[in-house]
PDB file with one MODEL, atoms N, CA, C and O in Angstrom:
MODEL        1
ATOM      1  N   MET A   1     -30.100 -43.257  12.644  1.00  0.00           N
ATOM      2  CA  MET A   1     -29.753 -43.295  14.040  1.00  0.00           C
ATOM      3  C   MET A   1     -31.278 -42.401  14.345  1.00  0.00           C
ATOM      4  O   MET A   1     -31.372 -41.433  13.590  1.00  0.00           O
ATOM      5  N   ALA A   2     -32.231 -42.533  15.121  1.00  0.00           N
ATOM      6  CA  ALA A   2     -33.500 -42.004  15.908  1.00  0.00           C
ATOM      7  C   ALA A   2     -33.635 -40.308  16.023  1.00  0.00           C
ATOM      8  O   ALA A   2     -32.588 -39.703  16.258  1.00  0.00           O
ATOM      9  N   ALA A   3     -34.463 -39.791  15.918  1.00  0.00           N
ATOM     10  CA  ALA A   3     -34.178 -38.647  16.452  1.00  0.00           C
ATOM     11  C   ALA A   3     -33.838 -38.109  17.959  1.00  0.00           C
ATOM     12  O   ALA A   3     -32.865 -37.408  18.241  1.00  0.00           O
ATOM     13  N   SER A   4     -34.670 -38.499  18.720  1.00  0.00           N
ATOM     14  CA  SER A   4     -34.387 -38.820  20.268  1.00  0.00           C
ATOM     15  C   SER A   4     -32.836 -39.369  20.691  1.00  0.00           C
ATOM     16  O   SER A   4     -32.365 -38.992  21.764  1.00  0.00           O
ATOM     17  N   SER A   5     -32.160 -40.159  19.920  1.00  0.00           N
ATOM     18  CA  SER A   5     -30.953 -41.145  20.043  1.00  0.00           C
ATOM     19  C   SER A   5     -29.988 -39.833  19.363  1.00  0.00           C
ATOM     20  O   SER A   5     -28.907 -39.576  19.893  1.00  0.00           O
ATOM     21  N   ARG A   6     -30.378 -39.187  18.382  1.00  0.00           N
ATOM     22  CA  ARG A   6     -29.610 -38.071  17.669  1.00  0.00           C
ATOM     23  C   ARG A   6     -29.495 -36.998  18.423  1.00  0.00           C
ATOM     24  O   ARG A   6     -28.394 -36.479  18.606  1.00  0.00           O
ATOM     25  N   ALA A   7     -30.968 -36.372  19.129  1.00  0.00           N
ATOM     26  CA  ALA A   7     -30.684 -35.748  20.338  1.00  0.00           C
ATOM     27  C   ALA A   7     -30.023 -35.650  21.053  1.00  0.00           C
ATOM     28  O   ALA A   7     -29.629 -34.491  21.190  1.00  0.00           O
ATOM     29  N   GLN A   8     -29.519 -36.511  21.843  1.00  0.00           N
ATOM     30  CA  GLN A   8     -29.046 -37.347  23.115  1.00  0.00           C
ATOM     31  C   GLN A   8     -28.018 -37.401  23.155  1.00  0.00           C
ATOM     32  O   GLN A   8     -27.280 -37.264  24.131  1.00  0.00           O
ATOM     33  N   VAL A   9     -27.634 -37.728  21.497  1.00  0.00           N
ATOM     34  CA  VAL A   9     -25.379 -37.484  21.393  1.00  0.00           C
ATOM     35  C   VAL A   9     -25.284 -35.983  21.116  1.00  0.00           C
ATOM     36  O   VAL A   9     -24.202 -35.506  21.458  1.00  0.00           O
ATOM     37  N   LEU A  10     -26.372 -34.910  20.446  1.00  0.00           N
ATOM     38  CA  LEU A  10     -25.778 -33.649  20.413  1.00  0.00           C
ATOM     39  C   LEU A  10     -25.574 -32.785  21.883  1.00  0.00           C
ATOM     40  O   LEU A  10     -24.745 -31.909  22.134  1.00  0.00           O
ATOM     41  N   ASP A  11     -26.749 -33.420  22.842  1.00  0.00           N
ATOM     42  CA  ASP A  11     -27.126 -32.827  24.146  1.00  0.00           C
ATOM     43  C   ASP A  11     -25.735 -33.412  24.912  1.00  0.00           C
ATOM     44  O   ASP A  11     -25.547 -32.755  25.936  1.00  0.00           O
ATOM     45  N   LEU A  12     -24.882 -34.275  24.747  1.00  0.00           N
ATOM     46  CA  LEU A  12     -24.020 -34.904  25.400  1.00  0.00           C
ATOM     47  C   LEU A  12     -22.935 -34.141  24.826  1.00  0.00           C
ATOM     48  O   LEU A  12     -22.520 -33.280  25.601  1.00  0.00           O
ATOM     49  N   TYR A  13     -22.554 -34.171  24.103  1.00  0.00           N
ATOM     50  CA  TYR A  13     -21.349 -33.554  22.823  1.00  0.00           C
ATOM     51  C   TYR A  13     -21.738 -32.058  23.622  1.00  0.00           C
ATOM     52  O   TYR A  13     -20.883 -31.806  24.470  1.00  0.00           O
ATOM     53  N   ARG A  14     -22.590 -31.245  23.559  1.00  0.00           N
ATOM     54  CA  ARG A  14     -22.679 -29.958  24.074  1.00  0.00           C
ATOM     55  C   ARG A  14     -22.186 -29.816  25.525  1.00  0.00           C
ATOM     56  O   ARG A  14     -21.338 -28.995  25.872  1.00  0.00           O
ATOM     57  N   ALA A  15     -22.966 -30.933  26.559  1.00  0.00           N
ATOM     58  CA  ALA A  15     -22.731 -30.713  27.727  1.00  0.00           C
ATOM     59  C   ALA A  15     -20.906 -30.911  28.242  1.00  0.00           C
ATOM     60  O   ALA A  15     -20.354 -30.326  29.174  1.00  0.00           O
ATOM     61  N   MET A  16     -20.232 -32.022  27.186  1.00  0.00           N
ATOM     62  CA  MET A  16     -18.903 -32.074  27.366  1.00  0.00           C
ATOM     63  C   MET A  16     -18.219 -31.411  27.105  1.00  0.00           C
ATOM     64  O   MET A  16     -17.271 -31.278  27.878  1.00  0.00           O
ATOM     65  N   LEU A  17     -18.256 -30.684  26.018  1.00  0.00           N
ATOM     66  CA  LEU A  17     -17.752 -29.284  25.803  1.00  0.00           C
ATOM     67  C   LEU A  17     -17.824 -28.478  26.346  1.00  0.00           C
ATOM     68  O   LEU A  17     -16.776 -27.951  26.718  1.00  0.00           O
ATOM     69  N   ARG A  18     -18.858 -28.010  26.648  1.00  0.00           N
ATOM     70  CA  ARG A  18     -19.398 -26.704  28.392  1.00  0.00           C
ATOM     71  C   ARG A  18     -18.320 -27.361  29.054  1.00  0.00           C
ATOM     72  O   ARG A  18     -17.265 -26.846  28.683  1.00  0.00           O
ATOM     73  N   GLU A  19     -18.105 -28.422  30.003  1.00  0.00           N
ATOM     74  CA  GLU A  19     -17.802 -29.125  31.510  1.00  0.00           C
ATOM     75  C   GLU A  19     -16.095 -28.300  30.944  1.00  0.00           C
ATOM     76  O   GLU A  19     -15.449 -27.501  31.621  1.00  0.00           O
ATOM     77  N   SER A  20     -15.753 -28.787  29.640  1.00  0.00           N
ATOM     78  CA  SER A  20     -14.242 -28.915  29.603  1.00  0.00           C
ATOM     79  C   SER A  20     -13.849 -27.691  29.579  1.00  0.00           C
ATOM     80  O   SER A  20     -12.673 -27.452  29.853  1.00  0.00           O
ATOM     81  N   LYS A  21     -14.703 -26.693  29.262  1.00  0.00           N
ATOM     82  CA  LYS A  21     -14.371 -25.345  29.245  1.00  0.00           C
ATOM     83  C   LYS A  21     -14.119 -24.580  30.590  1.00  0.00           C
ATOM     84  O   LYS A  21     -13.745 -23.408  30.629  1.00  0.00           O
ATOM     85  N   HIS A  22     -14.336 -25.284  31.578  1.00  0.00           N
ATOM     86  CA  HIS A  22     -14.092 -25.347  33.433  1.00  0.00           C
ATOM     87  C   HIS A  22     -12.796 -25.309  33.747  1.00  0.00           C
ATOM     88  O   HIS A  22     -12.201 -24.692  34.630  1.00  0.00           O
ATOM     89  N   PHE A  23     -12.337 -26.224  32.714  1.00  0.00           N
ATOM     90  CA  PHE A  23     -11.110 -27.159  33.349  1.00  0.00           C
ATOM     91  C   PHE A  23      -9.994 -25.555  33.306  1.00  0.00           C
ATOM     92  O   PHE A  23      -9.806 -24.834  32.326  1.00  0.00           O
ATOM     93  N   SER A  24      -9.336 -25.367  34.920  1.00  0.00           N
ATOM     94  CA  SER A  24      -8.487 -24.147  34.886  1.00  0.00           C
ATOM     95  C   SER A  24      -7.260 -24.509  34.566  1.00  0.00           C
ATOM     96  O   SER A  24      -6.583 -23.493  34.404  1.00  0.00           O
ATOM     97  N   ALA A  25      -6.756 -25.307  34.426  1.00  0.00           N
ATOM     98  CA  ALA A  25      -5.378 -25.572  33.324  1.00  0.00           C
ATOM     99  C   ALA A  25      -5.721 -25.314  31.715  1.00  0.00           C
ATOM    100  O   ALA A  25      -6.590 -25.767  30.970  1.00  0.00           O
ATOM    101  N   TYR A  26      -5.199 -24.864  31.627  1.00  0.00           N
ATOM    102  CA  TYR A  26      -4.950 -24.758  29.695  1.00  0.00           C
ATOM    103  C   TYR A  26      -4.768 -25.546  28.981  1.00  0.00           C
ATOM    104  O   TYR A  26      -5.258 -25.359  27.867  1.00  0.00           O
ATOM    105  N   ASN A  27      -3.979 -26.845  29.209  1.00  0.00           N
ATOM    106  CA  ASN A  27      -3.196 -27.799  28.457  1.00  0.00           C
ATOM    107  C   ASN A  27      -4.147 -28.570  28.915  1.00  0.00           C
ATOM    108  O   ASN A  27      -4.337 -29.340  27.973  1.00  0.00           O
ATOM    109  N   TYR A  28      -4.960 -28.898  29.860  1.00  0.00           N
ATOM    110  CA  TYR A  28      -6.012 -29.959  30.353  1.00  0.00           C
ATOM    111  C   TYR A  28      -7.370 -29.736  29.444  1.00  0.00           C
ATOM    112  O   TYR A  28      -8.158 -30.489  28.872  1.00  0.00           O
ATOM    113  N   ARG A  29      -7.225 -28.214  29.617  1.00  0.00           N
ATOM    114  CA  ARG A  29      -8.990 -27.537  28.877  1.00  0.00           C
ATOM    115  C   ARG A  29      -8.799 -28.402  27.364  1.00  0.00           C
ATOM    116  O   ARG A  29      -9.445 -29.315  26.851  1.00  0.00           O
ATOM    117  N   THR A  30      -7.507 -27.584  26.914  1.00  0.00           N
ATOM    118  CA  THR A  30      -7.483 -27.556  25.285  1.00  0.00           C
ATOM    119  C   THR A  30      -7.592 -28.790  24.874  1.00  0.00           C
ATOM    120  O   THR A  30      -8.555 -29.050  24.152  1.00  0.00           O
ATOM    121  N   TYR A  31      -6.397 -30.129  25.314  1.00  0.00           N
ATOM    122  CA  TYR A  31      -6.573 -31.873  25.301  1.00  0.00           C
ATOM    123  C   TYR A  31      -7.831 -32.153  25.294  1.00  0.00           C
ATOM    124  O   TYR A  31      -8.353 -32.479  24.228  1.00  0.00           O
ATOM    125  N   ALA A  32      -8.654 -32.078  26.588  1.00  0.00           N
ATOM    126  CA  ALA A  32     -10.105 -32.115  26.811  1.00  0.00           C
ATOM    127  C   ALA A  32     -10.985 -32.011  24.940  1.00  0.00           C
ATOM    128  O   ALA A  32     -11.163 -32.736  23.961  1.00  0.00           O
ATOM    129  N   ILE A  33     -11.207 -30.969  25.286  1.00  0.00           N
ATOM    130  CA  ILE A  33     -12.042 -30.100  23.680  1.00  0.00           C
ATOM    131  C   ILE A  33     -11.434 -30.864  22.581  1.00  0.00           C
ATOM    132  O   ILE A  33     -12.162 -31.583  21.897  1.00  0.00           O
ATOM    133  N   ARG A  34     -10.037 -30.773  22.315  1.00  0.00           N
ATOM    134  CA  ARG A  34      -9.384 -31.677  20.779  1.00  0.00           C
ATOM    135  C   ARG A  34     -10.592 -32.963  21.369  1.00  0.00           C
ATOM    136  O   ARG A  34     -11.808 -32.983  21.178  1.00  0.00           O
ATOM    137  N   ARG A  35      -9.799 -33.873  22.064  1.00  0.00           N
ATOM    138  CA  ARG A  35     -10.698 -35.155  22.393  1.00  0.00           C
ATOM    139  C   ARG A  35     -12.068 -35.741  22.206  1.00  0.00           C
ATOM    140  O   ARG A  35     -12.484 -36.852  21.878  1.00  0.00           O
ATOM    141  N   ILE A  36     -12.770 -34.281  22.620  1.00  0.00           N
ATOM    142  CA  ILE A  36     -13.722 -34.523  22.959  1.00  0.00           C
ATOM    143  C   ILE A  36     -14.513 -34.241  21.306  1.00  0.00           C
ATOM    144  O   ILE A  36     -15.600 -34.795  21.141  1.00  0.00           O
ATOM    145  N   ARG A  37     -14.037 -33.537  20.342  1.00  0.00           N
ATOM    146  CA  ARG A  37     -14.501 -33.180  19.214  1.00  0.00           C
ATOM    147  C   ARG A  37     -13.679 -34.525  18.220  1.00  0.00           C
ATOM    148  O   ARG A  37     -14.181 -34.788  17.127  1.00  0.00           O
ATOM    149  N   ASP A  38     -12.998 -34.952  18.475  1.00  0.00           N
ATOM    150  CA  ASP A  38     -12.154 -36.350  17.829  1.00  0.00           C
ATOM    151  C   ASP A  38     -13.099 -37.267  17.854  1.00  0.00           C
ATOM    152  O   ASP A  38     -13.714 -37.790  16.925  1.00  0.00           O
ATOM    153  N   ALA A  39     -13.180 -37.451  19.230  1.00  0.00           N
ATOM    154  CA  ALA A  39     -14.248 -38.724  19.101  1.00  0.00           C
ATOM    155  C   ALA A  39     -15.315 -39.058  18.567  1.00  0.00           C
ATOM    156  O   ALA A  39     -15.741 -40.120  18.114  1.00  0.00           O
ATOM    157  N   PHE A  40     -15.924 -37.486  18.715  1.00  0.00           N
ATOM    158  CA  PHE A  40     -17.618 -37.855  17.975  1.00  0.00           C
ATOM    159  C   PHE A  40     -17.213 -37.602  16.476  1.00  0.00           C
ATOM    160  O   PHE A  40     -17.970 -38.271  15.773  1.00  0.00           O
ATOM    161  N   ARG A  41     -16.396 -36.961  15.787  1.00  0.00           N
ATOM    162  CA  ARG A  41     -16.045 -37.183  14.812  1.00  0.00           C
ATOM    163  C   ARG A  41     -16.061 -38.345  13.898  1.00  0.00           C
ATOM    164  O   ARG A  41     -16.674 -38.504  12.842  1.00  0.00           O
ATOM    165  N   GLU A  42     -15.014 -39.347  14.723  1.00  0.00           N
ATOM    166  CA  GLU A  42     -14.644 -40.472  14.477  1.00  0.00           C
ATOM    167  C   GLU A  42     -15.689 -41.045  14.286  1.00  0.00           C
ATOM    168  O   GLU A  42     -15.991 -41.439  13.160  1.00  0.00           O
ATOM    169  N   ASN A  43     -16.432 -41.208  15.290  1.00  0.00           N
ATOM    170  CA  ASN A  43     -17.765 -41.940  15.158  1.00  0.00           C
ATOM    171  C   ASN A  43     -18.910 -41.345  14.992  1.00  0.00           C
ATOM    172  O   ASN A  43     -19.721 -41.531  15.899  1.00  0.00           O
ATOM    173  N   LYS A  44     -19.304 -40.549  13.939  1.00  0.00           N
ATOM    174  CA  LYS A  44     -20.801 -40.145  13.723  1.00  0.00           C
ATOM    175  C   LYS A  44     -21.207 -40.436  12.579  1.00  0.00           C
ATOM    176  O   LYS A  44     -22.131 -39.804  12.068  1.00  0.00           O
ATOM    177  N   ASN A  45     -20.580 -41.469  11.946  1.00  0.00           N
ATOM    178  CA  ASN A  45     -21.100 -42.158  10.539  1.00  0.00           C
ATOM    179  C   ASN A  45     -21.689 -44.057  11.724  1.00  0.00           C
ATOM    180  O   ASN A  45     -22.302 -45.018  11.258  1.00  0.00           O
ATOM    181  N   VAL A  46     -21.434 -43.976  12.452  1.00  0.00           N
ATOM    182  CA  VAL A  46     -21.861 -45.616  13.135  1.00  0.00           C
ATOM    183  C   VAL A  46     -23.719 -45.155  13.221  1.00  0.00           C
ATOM    184  O   VAL A  46     -24.347 -44.113  13.411  1.00  0.00           O
ATOM    185  N   LYS A  47     -24.063 -46.607  12.959  1.00  0.00           N
ATOM    186  CA  LYS A  47     -25.286 -46.802  12.492  1.00  0.00           C
ATOM    187  C   LYS A  47     -26.017 -48.246  13.041  1.00  0.00           C
ATOM    188  O   LYS A  47     -26.906 -48.788  12.384  1.00  0.00           O
ATOM    189  N   ASP A  48     -25.512 -48.798  14.350  1.00  0.00           N
ATOM    190  CA  ASP A  48     -25.888 -49.869  14.991  1.00  0.00           C
ATOM    191  C   ASP A  48     -26.368 -49.432  16.085  1.00  0.00           C
ATOM    192  O   ASP A  48     -25.525 -48.790  16.712  1.00  0.00           O
ATOM    193  N   PRO A  49     -27.691 -49.528  16.753  1.00  0.00           N
ATOM    194  CA  PRO A  49     -28.299 -49.131  17.469  1.00  0.00           C
ATOM    195  C   PRO A  49     -27.679 -49.123  18.861  1.00  0.00           C
ATOM    196  O   PRO A  49     -27.748 -48.402  19.856  1.00  0.00           O
ATOM    197  N   VAL A  50     -26.910 -50.470  18.421  1.00  0.00           N
ATOM    198  CA  VAL A  50     -26.600 -51.418  20.050  1.00  0.00           C
ATOM    199  C   VAL A  50     -24.969 -50.513  20.084  1.00  0.00           C
ATOM    200  O   VAL A  50     -24.591 -49.538  20.734  1.00  0.00           O
ATOM    201  N   GLU A  51     -24.435 -51.204  19.265  1.00  0.00           N
ATOM    202  CA  GLU A  51     -23.132 -49.866  19.466  1.00  0.00           C
ATOM    203  C   GLU A  51     -23.419 -48.058  19.749  1.00  0.00           C
ATOM    204  O   GLU A  51     -22.467 -47.286  19.862  1.00  0.00           O
ATOM    205  N   ILE A  52     -24.429 -47.737  19.807  1.00  0.00           N
ATOM    206  CA  ILE A  52     -24.916 -46.109  19.285  1.00  0.00           C
ATOM    207  C   ILE A  52     -24.791 -46.203  20.901  1.00  0.00           C
ATOM    208  O   ILE A  52     -23.851 -45.682  21.502  1.00  0.00           O
ATOM    209  N   GLN A  53     -25.755 -46.867  21.496  1.00  0.00           N
ATOM    210  CA  GLN A  53     -26.096 -46.895  22.728  1.00  0.00           C
ATOM    211  C   GLN A  53     -24.648 -47.422  23.731  1.00  0.00           C
ATOM    212  O   GLN A  53     -24.498 -47.145  24.921  1.00  0.00           O
ATOM    213  N   THR A  54     -24.029 -47.948  23.177  1.00  0.00           N
ATOM    214  CA  THR A  54     -22.601 -48.052  24.248  1.00  0.00           C
ATOM    215  C   THR A  54     -21.382 -46.576  24.266  1.00  0.00           C
ATOM    216  O   THR A  54     -20.519 -46.081  24.991  1.00  0.00           O
ATOM    217  N   LEU A  55     -21.904 -46.411  23.221  1.00  0.00           N
ATOM    218  CA  LEU A  55     -21.380 -45.212  22.706  1.00  0.00           C
ATOM    219  C   LEU A  55     -21.725 -44.090  24.020  1.00  0.00           C
ATOM    220  O   LEU A  55     -20.993 -43.644  24.903  1.00  0.00           O
ATOM    221  N   VAL A  56     -23.054 -43.886  23.734  1.00  0.00           N
ATOM    222  CA  VAL A  56     -23.286 -43.278  24.075  1.00  0.00           C
ATOM    223  C   VAL A  56     -23.351 -43.382  26.386  1.00  0.00           C
ATOM    224  O   VAL A  56     -23.402 -42.437  27.174  1.00  0.00           O
ATOM    225  N   ASN A  57     -23.322 -44.616  26.630  1.00  0.00           N
ATOM    226  CA  ASN A  57     -22.919 -44.741  27.662  1.00  0.00           C
ATOM    227  C   ASN A  57     -21.744 -44.452  27.740  1.00  0.00           C
ATOM    228  O   ASN A  57     -21.684 -43.429  28.422  1.00  0.00           O
ATOM    229  N   LYS A  58     -20.825 -44.743  27.454  1.00  0.00           N
ATOM    230  CA  LYS A  58     -18.962 -44.683  27.538  1.00  0.00           C
ATOM    231  C   LYS A  58     -19.469 -42.693  27.878  1.00  0.00           C
ATOM    232  O   LYS A  58     -19.347 -42.343  29.052  1.00  0.00           O
ATOM    233  N   ALA A  59     -19.903 -41.759  27.003  1.00  0.00           N
ATOM    234  CA  ALA A  59     -19.725 -40.604  26.802  1.00  0.00           C
ATOM    235  C   ALA A  59     -20.591 -40.018  28.121  1.00  0.00           C
ATOM    236  O   ALA A  59     -20.231 -39.018  28.742  1.00  0.00           O
ATOM    237  N   LYS A  60     -21.723 -40.760  28.429  1.00  0.00           N
ATOM    238  CA  LYS A  60     -21.991 -39.940  30.079  1.00  0.00           C
ATOM    239  C   LYS A  60     -20.587 -40.090  31.133  1.00  0.00           C
ATOM    240  O   LYS A  60     -19.977 -39.244  31.786  1.00  0.00           O
ATOM    241  N   ARG A  61     -20.363 -41.822  30.936  1.00  0.00           N
ATOM    242  CA  ARG A  61     -19.669 -41.743  32.307  1.00  0.00           C
ATOM    243  C   ARG A  61     -17.881 -41.105  32.129  1.00  0.00           C
ATOM    244  O   ARG A  61     -16.867 -41.188  32.822  1.00  0.00           O
ATOM    245  N   ASP A  62     -18.217 -40.505  30.874  1.00  0.00           N
ATOM    246  CA  ASP A  62     -16.721 -39.439  30.525  1.00  0.00           C
ATOM    247  C   ASP A  62     -17.160 -38.233  31.403  1.00  0.00           C
ATOM    248  O   ASP A  62     -16.553 -37.730  32.348  1.00  0.00           O
ATOM    249  N   LEU A  63     -18.137 -37.954  30.964  1.00  0.00           N
ATOM    250  CA  LEU A  63     -18.874 -36.710  30.714  1.00  0.00           C
ATOM    251  C   LEU A  63     -18.645 -36.453  32.586  1.00  0.00           C
ATOM    252  O   LEU A  63     -18.283 -35.383  33.077  1.00  0.00           O
ATOM    253  N   GLY A  64     -18.990 -37.824  33.442  1.00  0.00           N
ATOM    254  CA  GLY A  64     -18.701 -37.635  34.891  1.00  0.00           C
ATOM    255  C   GLY A  64     -17.472 -37.486  35.242  1.00  0.00           C
ATOM    256  O   GLY A  64     -17.289 -36.875  36.295  1.00  0.00           O
ATOM    257  N   MET A  65     -16.356 -37.954  34.540  1.00  0.00           N
ATOM    258  CA  MET A  65     -15.145 -37.697  34.679  1.00  0.00           C
ATOM    259  C   MET A  65     -14.927 -36.625  34.923  1.00  0.00           C
ATOM    260  O   MET A  65     -14.745 -35.919  35.915  1.00  0.00           O
ATOM    261  N   ILE A  66     -14.974 -36.520  33.425  1.00  0.00           N
ATOM    262  CA  ILE A  66     -14.935 -34.309  33.850  1.00  0.00           C
ATOM    263  C   ILE A  66     -15.350 -33.815  34.301  1.00  0.00           C
ATOM    264  O   ILE A  66     -14.620 -32.840  34.476  1.00  0.00           O
ATOM    265  N   ARG A  67     -16.553 -33.627  34.955  1.00  0.00           N
ATOM    266  CA  ARG A  67     -16.961 -33.106  35.683  1.00  0.00           C
ATOM    267  C   ARG A  67     -16.167 -33.141  37.227  1.00  0.00           C
ATOM    268  O   ARG A  67     -15.963 -32.080  37.815  1.00  0.00           O
ATOM    269  N   ARG A  68     -15.696 -34.615  37.886  1.00  0.00           N
ATOM    270  CA  ARG A  68     -14.936 -34.918  38.623  1.00  0.00           C
ATOM    271  C   ARG A  68     -13.748 -34.027  38.970  1.00  0.00           C
ATOM    272  O   ARG A  68     -13.422 -33.526  40.046  1.00  0.00           O
ATOM    273  N   GLN A  69     -13.052 -33.955  37.457  1.00  0.00           N
ATOM    274  CA  GLN A  69     -11.844 -33.860  37.520  1.00  0.00           C
ATOM    275  C   GLN A  69     -11.878 -32.127  37.066  1.00  0.00           C
ATOM    276  O   GLN A  69     -10.796 -31.765  36.604  1.00  0.00           O
ATOM    277  N   VAL A  70     -12.516 -31.471  37.105  1.00  0.00           N
ATOM    278  CA  VAL A  70     -13.315 -30.403  36.570  1.00  0.00           C
ATOM    279  C   VAL A  70     -12.592 -29.880  38.179  1.00  0.00           C
ATOM    280  O   VAL A  70     -11.517 -29.409  38.551  1.00  0.00           O
ATOM    281  N   HIS A  71     -14.219 -30.386  38.968  1.00  0.00           N
ATOM    282  CA  HIS A  71     -13.971 -29.953  40.440  1.00  0.00           C
ATOM    283  C   HIS A  71     -12.236 -30.149  41.262  1.00  0.00           C
ATOM    284  O   HIS A  71     -11.693 -29.508  42.162  1.00  0.00           O
ATOM    285  N   ILE A  72     -11.826 -31.231  40.511  1.00  0.00           N
ATOM    286  CA  ILE A  72     -10.315 -31.480  41.434  1.00  0.00           C
ATOM    287  C   ILE A  72      -9.455 -30.626  41.318  1.00  0.00           C
ATOM    288  O   ILE A  72      -8.833 -30.234  42.305  1.00  0.00           O
ATOM    289  N   GLY A  73      -9.174 -30.034  39.783  1.00  0.00           N
ATOM    290  CA  GLY A  73      -8.484 -29.264  39.306  1.00  0.00           C
ATOM    291  C   GLY A  73      -9.080 -27.776  40.341  1.00  0.00           C
ATOM    292  O   GLY A  73      -8.331 -27.267  41.175  1.00  0.00           O
ATOM    293  N   GLN A  74     -10.021 -27.434  40.174  1.00  0.00           N
ATOM    294  CA  GLN A  74     -10.337 -26.241  40.860  1.00  0.00           C
ATOM    295  C   GLN A  74      -9.847 -25.944  42.460  1.00  0.00           C
ATOM    296  O   GLN A  74      -9.636 -24.824  42.924  1.00  0.00           O
ATOM    297  N   LEU A  75      -9.708 -27.361  43.255  1.00  0.00           N
ATOM    298  CA  LEU A  75      -9.523 -27.474  44.404  1.00  0.00           C
ATOM    299  C   LEU A  75      -7.686 -27.250  44.044  1.00  0.00           C
ATOM    300  O   LEU A  75      -7.077 -27.267  45.113  1.00  0.00           O
ATOM    301  N   TYR A  76      -7.022 -27.114  43.194  1.00  0.00           N
ATOM    302  CA  TYR A  76      -5.614 -27.109  43.359  1.00  0.00           C
ATOM    303  C   TYR A  76      -5.327 -26.603  41.852  1.00  0.00           C
ATOM    304  O   TYR A  76      -4.787 -27.243  40.949  1.00  0.00           O
ATOM    305  N   SER A  77      -6.042 -24.730  41.807  1.00  0.00           N
ATOM    306  CA  SER A  77      -5.305 -23.724  41.088  1.00  0.00           C
ATOM    307  C   SER A  77      -4.086 -23.663  40.527  1.00  0.00           C
ATOM    308  O   SER A  77      -3.401 -23.394  41.514  1.00  0.00           O
ATOM    309  N   THR A  78      -3.154 -23.745  39.380  1.00  0.00           N
ATOM    310  CA  THR A  78      -2.355 -22.659  39.255  1.00  0.00           C
ATOM    311  C   THR A  78      -2.373 -21.948  38.671  1.00  0.00           C
ATOM    312  O   THR A  78      -3.341 -21.728  37.944  1.00  0.00           O
ATOM    313  N   ASP A  79      -1.173 -21.135  38.697  1.00  0.00           N
ATOM    314  CA  ASP A  79      -1.059 -19.901  37.705  1.00  0.00           C
ATOM    315  C   ASP A  79      -1.343 -19.868  35.954  1.00  0.00           C
ATOM    316  O   ASP A  79      -0.848 -20.775  35.285  1.00  0.00           O
ATOM    317  N   LYS A  80      -1.982 -19.018  35.421  1.00  0.00           N
ATOM    318  CA  LYS A  80      -2.056 -19.042  34.235  1.00  0.00           C
ATOM    319  C   LYS A  80      -0.951 -19.044  33.787  1.00  0.00           C
ATOM    320  O   LYS A  80      -0.008 -18.437  34.296  1.00  0.00           O
ATOM    321  N   LEU A  81      -0.871 -20.084  32.232  1.00  0.00           N
ATOM    322  CA  LEU A  81       0.122 -19.306  31.643  1.00  0.00           C
ATOM    323  C   LEU A  81       0.278 -18.431  30.304  1.00  0.00           C
ATOM    324  O   LEU A  81      -0.703 -17.768  29.968  1.00  0.00           O
ATOM    325  N   ILE A  82       1.271 -18.386  29.630  1.00  0.00           N
ATOM    326  CA  ILE A  82       1.156 -16.499  29.732  1.00  0.00           C
ATOM    327  C   ILE A  82       0.322 -16.591  28.319  1.00  0.00           C
ATOM    328  O   ILE A  82      -0.147 -15.626  27.716  1.00  0.00           O
ATOM    329  N   ILE A  83       0.235 -18.093  27.893  1.00  0.00           N
ATOM    330  CA  ILE A  83      -0.812 -18.080  26.153  1.00  0.00           C
ATOM    331  C   ILE A  83      -1.789 -17.855  26.606  1.00  0.00           C
ATOM    332  O   ILE A  83      -2.762 -17.638  25.884  1.00  0.00           O
ATOM    333  N   GLU A  84      -1.873 -17.827  27.981  1.00  0.00           N
ATOM    334  CA  GLU A  84      -3.476 -17.764  28.452  1.00  0.00           C
ATOM    335  C   GLU A  84      -3.501 -16.374  28.129  1.00  0.00           C
ATOM    336  O   GLU A  84      -4.212 -16.008  27.192  1.00  0.00           O
ATOM    337  N   ASN A  85      -2.820 -15.544  28.778  1.00  0.00           N
ATOM    338  CA  ASN A  85      -2.955 -13.777  29.488  1.00  0.00           C
ATOM    339  C   ASN A  85      -2.591 -13.034  28.022  1.00  0.00           C
ATOM    340  O   ASN A  85      -2.260 -11.870  28.248  1.00  0.00           O
ATOM    341  N   GLN A  86      -2.558 -13.302  26.823  1.00  0.00           N
ATOM    342  CA  GLN A  86      -2.248 -12.928  25.844  1.00  0.00           C
ATOM    343  C   GLN A  86      -3.998 -12.355  25.045  1.00  0.00           C
ATOM    344  O   GLN A  86      -4.945 -13.060  24.695  1.00  0.00           O
ATOM    345  N   GLU A  87      -3.840 -10.917  24.998  1.00  0.00           N
ATOM    346  CA  GLU A  87      -5.468 -10.798  24.169  1.00  0.00           C
ATOM    347  C   GLU A  87      -5.478 -11.012  22.887  1.00  0.00           C
ATOM    348  O   GLU A  87      -4.540 -11.028  22.090  1.00  0.00           O
ATOM    349  N   LYS A  88      -6.794 -11.205  22.708  1.00  0.00           N
ATOM    350  CA  LYS A  88      -6.559 -11.274  21.511  1.00  0.00           C
ATOM    351  C   LYS A  88      -6.645 -10.654  20.256  1.00  0.00           C
ATOM    352  O   LYS A  88      -7.653  -9.949  20.192  1.00  0.00           O
ATOM    353  N   PRO A  89      -5.896 -10.650  19.128  1.00  0.00           N
ATOM    354  CA  PRO A  89      -6.057  -9.550  18.170  1.00  0.00           C
ATOM    355  C   PRO A  89      -7.353  -8.703  17.709  1.00  0.00           C
ATOM    356  O   PRO A  89      -8.335  -9.192  17.150  1.00  0.00           O
ATOM    357  N   LYS A  90      -7.178  -7.349  18.042  1.00  0.00           N
ATOM    358  CA  LYS A  90      -8.462  -6.735  17.202  1.00  0.00           C
ATOM    359  C   LYS A  90      -8.458  -6.452  16.005  1.00  0.00           C
ATOM    360  O   LYS A  90      -7.492  -6.011  15.384  1.00  0.00           O
ATOM    361  N   THR A  91      -9.833  -6.743  15.463  1.00  0.00           N
ATOM    362  CA  THR A  91     -10.248  -6.685  13.754  1.00  0.00           C
ATOM    363  C   THR A  91     -10.993  -5.882  13.883  1.00  0.00           C
ATOM    364  O   THR A  91     -11.611  -5.451  12.909  1.00  0.00           O
TER     365      THR A  91
ENDMDL
END
């Protein structure tokens, strides 16, 4: 993978994770983060430049979809779940 392509993939990965953390619903947020990590791990050994470009284009479309879903989720927010209100244990 070329250096610029690698940087582009890493930027997309970070942007998708960052945007997914804005989901107001806990279940959507954790699912999106888990799914993004799994998808990138699954495709980390792809070497074909054409396939890499196809995957990058799909990730860009998915990032746009995540942004739209986050915006819609903010319009119709719900109460936090009990699991979200728990404090983290102090170390």
